[in-house]
C-alpha positions as CSV (number, residue, x, y, z in Angstrom):
1,M,-103.2,-96.7,-63.4
2,K,-105.6,-98.7,-61.3
3,L,-104.6,-99.0,-57.7
4,T,-105.7,-101.4,-54.9
5,Y,-106.8,-99.8,-51.7
6,S,-103.5,-101.0,-50.0
7,E,-101.5,-99.4,-52.8
8,A,-103.4,-96.2,-52.5
9,I,-102.8,-96.1,-48.7
10,A,-99.1,-96.7,-49.2
11,L,-98.8,-93.9,-51.7
12,L,-100.6,-91.6,-49.3
13,A,-98.2,-92.5,-46.6
14,E,-95.3,-91.3,-48.7
15,K,-97.2,-87.9,-48.9
16,K,-96.8,-87.5,-45.2
17,A,-93.2,-86.2,-45.9
18,A,-94.8,-83.0,-47.0
19,G,-95.9,-82.4,-43.5
20,I,-98.6,-79.8,-42.7
21,V,-99.1,-77.4,-45.6
22,Y,-100.8,-74.1,-44.9
23,S,-101.2,-72.7,-48.4
24,L,-103.7,-73.0,-51.2
25,E,-101.3,-72.8,-54.2
26,R,-100.8,-76.5,-54.8
27,M,-104.4,-77.2,-54.2
28,E,-105.6,-74.6,-56.7
29,D,-103.2,-76.1,-59.3
30,L,-104.6,-79.6,-58.6
31,M,-108.2,-78.5,-58.9
32,G,-107.4,-76.9,-62.2
33,Y,-105.9,-80.2,-63.6
34,L,-109.0,-82.0,-62.4
35,N,-111.3,-79.4,-64.1
36,H,-112.5,-78.1,-60.8
37,P,-114.6,-80.8,-59.2
38,E,-115.1,-78.5,-56.2
39,K,-117.3,-76.2,-58.3
40,E,-119.6,-79.1,-59.2
41,I,-120.7,-79.9,-55.6
42,R,-123.4,-78.2,-53.5
43,S,-121.5,-77.9,-50.4
44,L,-121.7,-76.7,-46.8
45,H,-118.2,-75.7,-45.5
46,V,-117.6,-76.3,-41.8
47,A,-114.7,-75.0,-39.7
48,G,-114.1,-74.6,-36.0
49,T,-111.8,-75.6,-33.1
50,N,-114.1,-78.3,-31.7
51,G,-117.5,-79.7,-32.7
52,K,-117.2,-79.9,-36.5
53,G,-117.8,-83.6,-36.6
54,S,-120.7,-83.4,-34.2
55,V,-122.4,-80.5,-36.1
56,C,-121.9,-82.3,-39.4
57,A,-123.4,-85.5,-37.9
58,F,-126.5,-83.5,-36.8
59,L,-126.7,-81.8,-40.2
60,S,-126.4,-85.0,-42.2
61,S,-128.9,-86.8,-40.0
62,I,-131.5,-84.1,-40.3
63,L,-131.0,-83.7,-44.1
64,N,-131.3,-87.5,-44.5
65,E,-134.6,-87.5,-42.6
66,A,-135.9,-84.8,-45.0
67,G,-135.1,-86.9,-48.0
68,F,-131.7,-85.4,-49.1
69,T,-128.8,-87.5,-50.1
70,V,-125.8,-86.4,-48.1
71,G,-122.1,-86.8,-48.6
72,A,-119.5,-85.8,-46.1
73,F,-115.7,-85.3,-45.8
74,N,-114.7,-85.6,-42.2
75,T,-111.3,-84.5,-40.7
76,P,-109.1,-85.5,-39.1
77,V,-108.9,-89.2,-39.8
78,F,-110.6,-91.5,-37.3
79,G,-110.1,-95.1,-38.2
80,E,-109.2,-95.9,-41.8
81,E,-108.6,-93.2,-44.5
82,K,-111.6,-94.3,-46.5
83,D,-113.9,-93.6,-43.5
84,Q,-113.3,-89.8,-44.0
85,L,-115.7,-90.0,-46.9
86,T,-119.3,-91.0,-46.1
87,V,-122.5,-91.4,-48.2
88,N,-125.7,-91.0,-46.1
89,R,-123.6,-91.5,-43.0
90,E,-121.9,-94.8,-44.2
91,P,-118.2,-94.9,-45.1
92,I,-117.4,-95.5,-48.7
93,S,-115.9,-98.8,-49.7
94,K,-112.1,-99.5,-50.1
95,E,-112.8,-100.1,-53.8
96,E,-114.4,-96.7,-54.2
97,F,-111.6,-94.9,-52.4
98,A,-108.9,-96.7,-54.5
99,R,-110.8,-95.9,-57.7
100,A,-111.1,-92.2,-56.8
101,F,-107.4,-92.0,-55.9
102,S,-106.4,-93.8,-59.0
103,D,-108.4,-91.3,-61.1
104,I,-106.7,-88.2,-59.5
105,L,-103.2,-89.6,-59.2
106,R,-102.0,-88.4,-62.7
107,S,-103.0,-84.8,-61.8
108,V,-101.2,-85.1,-58.4
109,E,-98.0,-86.3,-60.1
110,K,-98.3,-83.5,-62.6
111,V,-98.6,-80.8,-59.9
112,E,-95.5,-82.5,-58.2
113,R,-93.4,-82.5,-61.3
114,E,-94.2,-78.9,-62.2
115,R,-93.8,-77.5,-58.7
116,H,-91.0,-79.8,-57.5
117,E,-92.9,-80.3,-54.3
118,I,-94.8,-83.2,-52.8
119,V,-98.6,-82.8,-52.7
120,S,-99.4,-83.5,-49.0
121,E,-101.6,-86.3,-47.8
122,F,-104.3,-84.0,-46.7
123,E,-104.3,-82.2,-50.1
124,C,-104.6,-85.5,-51.8
125,I,-107.5,-86.7,-49.7
126,T,-109.3,-83.4,-49.9
127,A,-109.0,-83.5,-53.8
128,L,-110.1,-87.1,-53.8
129,A,-113.2,-86.1,-51.8
130,F,-114.1,-83.3,-54.2
131,Y,-113.6,-85.6,-57.2
132,Y,-115.6,-88.4,-55.6
133,F,-118.6,-86.4,-54.8
134,A,-118.5,-84.5,-58.1
135,R,-117.8,-87.3,-60.6
136,L,-118.4,-90.7,-59.0
137,K,-121.1,-90.2,-56.4
138,P,-123.0,-86.9,-56.8
139,M,-125.0,-86.0,-53.7
140,D,-127.7,-83.4,-53.0
141,I,-125.5,-81.8,-50.4
142,V,-121.9,-82.4,-49.4
143,L,-120.6,-81.4,-45.9
144,I,-117.0,-80.4,-46.1
145,E,-115.0,-80.2,-42.8
146,A,-112.0,-77.9,-42.8
147,G,-108.8,-79.6,-41.6
148,M,-107.1,-76.8,-39.7
149,G,-108.1,-73.1,-39.6
150,G,-109.8,-72.1,-42.7
151,R,-108.3,-69.3,-44.7
152,L,-105.4,-71.4,-46.1
153,D,-106.9,-74.8,-45.5
154,A,-106.9,-77.2,-48.5
155,T,-110.7,-77.3,-48.4
156,N,-111.0,-73.5,-48.9
157,V,-110.7,-73.9,-52.6
158,L,-114.5,-74.0,-52.3
159,S,-115.6,-70.7,-53.9
160,S,-119.4,-70.7,-53.5
161,P,-120.8,-73.2,-50.8
162,I,-124.5,-72.8,-50.0
163,A,-123.4,-71.8,-46.4
164,T,-120.4,-71.6,-44.2
165,V,-120.2,-72.6,-40.5
166,I,-117.8,-71.9,-37.7
167,T,-118.7,-74.0,-34.7
168,N,-116.5,-72.3,-32.2
169,V,-113.0,-70.7,-31.7
170,G,-110.5,-71.9,-29.1
171,Y,-106.7,-72.4,-28.8
172,D,-105.3,-75.1,-31.1
173,H,-102.6,-75.2,-33.9
174,Q,-101.3,-71.9,-32.6
175,T,-98.0,-72.4,-34.6
176,Y,-100.0,-71.9,-37.8
177,L,-103.1,-70.0,-36.8
178,G,-101.7,-67.5,-34.2
179,D,-101.5,-67.2,-30.5
180,T,-104.6,-65.2,-29.7
181,I,-108.4,-65.9,-30.0
182,E,-108.6,-62.9,-32.5
183,K,-105.9,-64.3,-34.8
184,I,-107.3,-67.8,-34.7
185,A,-110.8,-66.4,-35.4
186,M,-109.4,-64.4,-38.4
187,E,-107.9,-67.6,-39.9
188,K,-111.2,-69.5,-39.5
189,A,-113.2,-66.6,-40.8
190,G,-111.3,-67.0,-44.0
191,I,-114.0,-69.6,-45.1
192,I,-116.6,-66.9,-45.2
193,K,-117.8,-66.1,-48.7
194,S,-119.7,-63.1,-50.0
195,S,-122.2,-65.4,-51.8
196,S,-123.0,-67.6,-48.7
197,P,-124.8,-67.0,-45.4
198,H,-122.6,-67.8,-42.3
199,F,-123.6,-69.6,-39.1
200,T,-121.6,-69.7,-35.9
201,G,-121.5,-70.9,-32.3
202,A,-118.6,-68.5,-31.6
203,D,-119.0,-65.8,-29.0
204,G,-117.1,-62.9,-27.3
205,R,-113.9,-61.8,-29.1
206,A,-114.1,-64.5,-31.8
207,L,-117.7,-63.5,-32.7
208,K,-116.6,-59.9,-33.1
209,V,-113.9,-60.9,-35.6
210,I,-116.3,-63.1,-37.6
211,K,-118.9,-60.3,-37.8
212,K,-116.2,-57.9,-39.0
213,V,-115.0,-60.2,-41.8
214,A,-118.6,-61.1,-42.8
215,N,-119.5,-57.4,-42.9
216,K,-116.6,-56.7,-45.3
217,R,-117.8,-59.5,-47.5
218,K,-121.4,-58.3,-47.2
219,T,-122.7,-61.6,-46.0
220,P,-125.2,-62.1,-43.1
221,V,-124.1,-63.8,-39.9
222,Y,-126.4,-66.0,-37.9
223,S,-125.0,-66.7,-34.5
224,M,-126.2,-68.8,-31.6
225,Q,-125.6,-65.8,-29.2
226,D,-127.8,-63.4,-31.2
227,N,-130.3,-65.6,-33.0
228,T,-131.3,-68.3,-30.7
229,H,-132.5,-69.2,-27.2
230,I,-131.5,-72.6,-25.8
231,K,-132.5,-74.1,-22.4
232,Q,-131.1,-77.4,-21.3
233,L,-133.8,-79.4,-19.5
234,N,-131.7,-82.4,-18.5
235,S,-128.6,-84.4,-19.7
236,D,-130.0,-85.2,-23.2
237,T,-133.1,-82.9,-23.7
238,F,-133.1,-79.2,-24.5
239,E,-135.5,-76.5,-25.7
240,F,-134.6,-74.4,-28.7
241,K,-136.2,-71.4,-30.4
242,M,-135.2,-68.7,-32.9
243,V,-135.2,-65.2,-31.6
244,G,-138.5,-63.5,-32.5
245,T,-140.5,-66.8,-32.8
246,S,-142.5,-68.9,-30.4
247,P,-143.0,-71.3,-28.8
248,A,-139.7,-73.2,-28.1
249,K,-139.6,-76.8,-29.2
250,S,-138.0,-79.5,-27.3
251,Y,-135.4,-82.0,-28.7
252,T,-133.7,-85.1,-27.4
253,L,-130.2,-86.2,-28.3
254,T,-128.5,-89.6,-28.3
255,L,-125.0,-88.1,-28.5
256,K,-124.0,-87.5,-24.9
257,G,-122.3,-84.5,-23.3
258,Q,-123.4,-81.0,-22.4
259,H,-121.5,-79.5,-25.3
260,Q,-123.6,-81.5,-27.8
261,V,-126.5,-79.3,-27.0
262,M,-124.7,-76.4,-28.4
263,N,-123.6,-78.3,-31.4
264,A,-127.2,-79.5,-32.0
265,G,-128.4,-76.0,-31.6
266,L,-126.0,-74.7,-34.3
267,A,-127.3,-77.5,-36.7
268,L,-130.9,-76.4,-36.0
269,L,-130.0,-72.7,-36.6
270,T,-128.3,-73.5,-39.9
271,I,-131.0,-75.9,-41.2
272,T,-133.9,-73.6,-40.1
273,V,-132.5,-70.6,-41.9
274,L,-131.4,-72.5,-45.0
275,A,-134.7,-74.3,-45.3
276,E,-136.5,-71.0,-45.3
277,Q,-134.1,-69.3,-47.8
278,L,-133.7,-72.2,-50.1
279,H,-137.4,-73.4,-49.8
280,W,-136.5,-76.8,-48.5
281,T,-139.4,-79.0,-47.2
282,M,-138.4,-79.5,-43.5
283,T,-140.8,-80.7,-40.8
284,Q,-140.5,-80.7,-37.1
285,K,-140.4,-84.6,-37.2
286,D,-137.3,-84.3,-39.6
287,L,-135.6,-82.0,-37.0
288,R,-136.5,-84.2,-34.0
289,Q,-135.7,-87.6,-35.6
290,G,-132.6,-86.2,-37.2
291,L,-131.1,-84.9,-34.0
292,F,-132.1,-88.1,-32.0
293,R,-130.7,-90.5,-34.7
294,A,-127.4,-88.6,-35.1
295,A,-124.4,-90.8,-34.1
296,L,-120.7,-90.2,-34.2
297,E,-118.0,-92.7,-33.4
298,G,-115.5,-91.5,-30.8
299,R,-117.5,-88.7,-29.2
300,W,-118.1,-89.9,-25.6
301,E,-118.8,-93.3,-27.2
302,T,-119.3,-96.2,-24.9
303,I,-118.1,-99.3,-26.9
304,N,-118.5,-101.8,-24.1
305,Y,-120.4,-102.0,-20.9
306,A,-118.9,-104.8,-18.8
307,P,-116.3,-103.5,-18.3
308,E,-117.3,-100.1,-19.4
309,I,-115.1,-98.5,-22.0
310,I,-115.6,-94.9,-23.3
311,I,-113.8,-93.4,-26.4
312,D,-113.5,-89.6,-26.8
313,T,-111.4,-87.8,-29.4
314,A,-110.7,-84.8,-27.2
315,H,-107.4,-83.4,-28.6
316,N,-107.1,-79.9,-27.2
317,D,-107.7,-78.0,-24.0
318,D,-111.3,-76.9,-24.7
319,A,-112.3,-80.4,-25.7
320,M,-110.8,-81.8,-22.5
321,I,-112.9,-79.3,-20.5
322,A,-116.0,-81.0,-22.1
323,V,-114.7,-84.5,-21.3
324,C,-114.0,-83.5,-17.6
325,N,-117.6,-82.2,-17.4
326,N,-118.9,-85.5,-18.7
327,I,-116.7,-87.3,-16.1
328,T,-118.2,-85.4,-13.2
329,D,-121.7,-86.2,-14.5
330,L,-121.0,-89.9,-14.3
331,S,-122.1,-92.1,-11.5
332,H,-119.3,-92.2,-8.9
333,N,-119.9,-95.9,-8.1
334,K,-117.1,-96.9,-10.5
335,Q,-113.5,-96.2,-10.6
336,M,-112.1,-94.6,-13.7
337,T,-108.8,-95.0,-15.4
338,V,-107.7,-92.9,-18.4
339,L,-105.4,-94.1,-21.2
340,F,-104.1,-90.9,-22.9
341,A,-102.0,-90.2,-26.0
342,A,-101.5,-86.8,-27.7
343,M,-99.5,-85.0,-30.3
344,K,-96.5,-82.8,-29.4
345,D,-98.2,-79.6,-30.6
346,K,-101.1,-79.7,-28.2
347,E,-101.5,-78.3,-24.7
348,V,-100.7,-81.6,-23.2
349,G,-99.8,-80.2,-19.7
350,N,-103.2,-78.5,-19.4
351,M,-105.2,-81.5,-20.6
352,L,-103.4,-83.9,-18.1
353,K,-103.8,-81.3,-15.3
354,R,-107.5,-81.2,-15.8
355,L,-107.9,-85.0,-15.9
356,R,-105.8,-85.4,-12.7
357,S,-107.7,-82.7,-10.9
358,L,-110.7,-85.2,-10.8
359,N,-108.7,-87.6,-8.7
360,I,-108.6,-90.3,-11.4
361,K,-105.6,-92.4,-12.5
362,V,-104.1,-91.2,-15.8
363,Y,-101.7,-93.3,-17.9
364,V,-99.9,-91.8,-20.9
365,T,-98.5,-93.6,-23.9
366,E,-97.0,-92.9,-27.3
367,I,-98.1,-93.9,-30.8
368,S,-96.3,-94.6,-34.0
369,T,-96.6,-91.3,-35.7
370,P,-93.8,-88.6,-35.9
371,R,-96.0,-86.0,-34.2
372,S,-96.8,-88.1,-31.2
373,M,-95.6,-87.3,-27.6
374,T,-92.7,-89.6,-26.6
375,K,-91.7,-90.9,-23.2
376,E,-89.1,-88.2,-23.0
377,D,-91.7,-85.6,-23.9
378,Y,-94.1,-86.8,-21.3
379,L,-91.4,-86.7,-18.5
380,Q,-91.0,-82.9,-19.2
381,V,-94.8,-82.5,-18.3
382,T,-95.3,-81.5,-14.6
383,G,-96.7,-84.3,-12.6
384,V,-95.9,-87.1,-15.0
385,T,-93.6,-89.9,-13.6
386,E,-92.1,-93.0,-15.1
387,Q,-94.9,-95.0,-13.5
388,D,-97.5,-93.1,-15.5
389,I,-96.0,-94.1,-18.9
390,I,-97.2,-97.1,-20.8
391,I,-94.6,-98.2,-23.4
392,D,-96.8,-100.8,-25.1
393,W,-100.4,-99.7,-24.9
394,K,-101.8,-102.8,-26.7
395,K,-100.2,-105.1,-24.0
396,W,-101.6,-102.8,-21.3
397,V,-105.1,-102.9,-22.8
398,N,-104.8,-106.8,-22.9
399,D,-103.8,-106.9,-19.2
400,W,-106.6,-104.5,-18.3
401,F,-109.2,-106.7,-20.0
402,N,-107.8,-109.8,-18.3
403,K,-108.3,-108.2,-14.9
404,K,-112.1,-108.3,-15.6
405,E,-112.8,-105.5,-13.1
406,Q,-116.5,-104.8,-13.7
407,N,-116.5,-101.9,-11.4
408,H,-114.0,-99.9,-13.5
409,I,-114.4,-97.5,-16.4
410,L,-111.7,-97.1,-19.0
411,L,-111.6,-93.8,-20.9
412,V,-109.4,-93.5,-24.0
413,T,-108.7,-90.0,-25.1
414,G,-106.1,-87.4,-26.2
415,S,-106.1,-87.5,-30.0
416,H,-108.3,-88.4,-32.9
417,Y,-105.7,-90.8,-34.2
418,F,-105.1,-92.6,-31.0
419,A,-108.8,-92.8,-30.2
420,G,-109.5,-94.3,-33.6
421,I,-106.7,-97.0,-33.6
422,C,-107.4,-97.9,-29.9
423,R,-111.1,-98.2,-30.6
424,S,-110.6,-100.5,-33.6
425,Y,-108.2,-102.7,-31.5
426,M,-110.6,-103.0,-28.6
427,I,-113.6,-103.7,-30.7
428,D,-111.7,-106.6,-32.4
429,K,-110.7,-107.8,-28.9
430,I,-114.3,-107.6,-27.6
431,K,-115.6,-109.5,-30.7
432,N,-113.0,-112.3,-30.4
433,S,-113.7,-112.8,-26.7
434,N,-117.4,-113.3,-27.2
């Protein structure tokens, strides 16, 4: 059955009824029916509370500079579903996405018939990614981002990646992953494999758990805390060196934010060790150019300058801390307004409290997805009033544009999904007004 892109997206939308599935059983069955495409790709498996997308952007850019072809499966969705799959940092086409989904659909339906269960949307797209990079577009290396946690995430059918990476461990998805840092770290450490070196930016209690799991699986751990020295020189330049080597090298980033220095450092640690172990040809120019040229939509991204509009996918408390640090680093000559939308299972009260502590105006809104905070949910949050709630965010954005207040900055944040759809809407509006 050959589907169009619209038909594929419509079928995937029906899979949302399965909700969030934290189990590997259906995914393992599906991989079996597809003759295990996940075993045919040379993968790097990346998990973590925050920074997965940024670390993958740095890794992909460096590897491209060194001459590797690089595929990537990015989660969660930002923009269109097809954009979750990239080839050398460019999203695949609608036609390619539709073909891959058409090819795996029979196997998806077979699993559903035999198990009397719906294969979830995320399981379908993960299977599609493995199939696409194994059968339709083989790459030298494929970067696979875990969706949630690690141990029982659909991506964890990967049995022998060339390496595993945990960016950091913070509070998110506690309903599924546990309510302590140790429990969450244990879930994320589920991606660690005995055959693959592990790299992490985690520290403290989380790092202790990760080392314990890695020790049981007899795999080495390379951590930012133990194996690197980083010194930030200014807002976009830092020095990096591996412990026991000299001298330190300096690198400049285009991606903005203090937290990106740590993400870039983790990418450097991973690449430096793998290049030595796997005998990759990797020059200092590759590393420098790769880090500098790395780009990622929605990560403190300025999409317009007059008036200034910034998009950030911060969707949990730790990510909002990074956003607030960025806000304080901005010039105070402009007034900032925040348009915020989040999902019900997030620490919404904490995120809004952090934003309001900076004495900036914060408006909240809801989006058309079952997990979204509603007006009634927001009114239960301390400090939120009726006047803070935007019912129709598109109309509000139109009105904001029409005011033409050049001395204002608009920040859109709160969730990947909202940042993505709002970004697309605003870019279309900007193009049409020029």
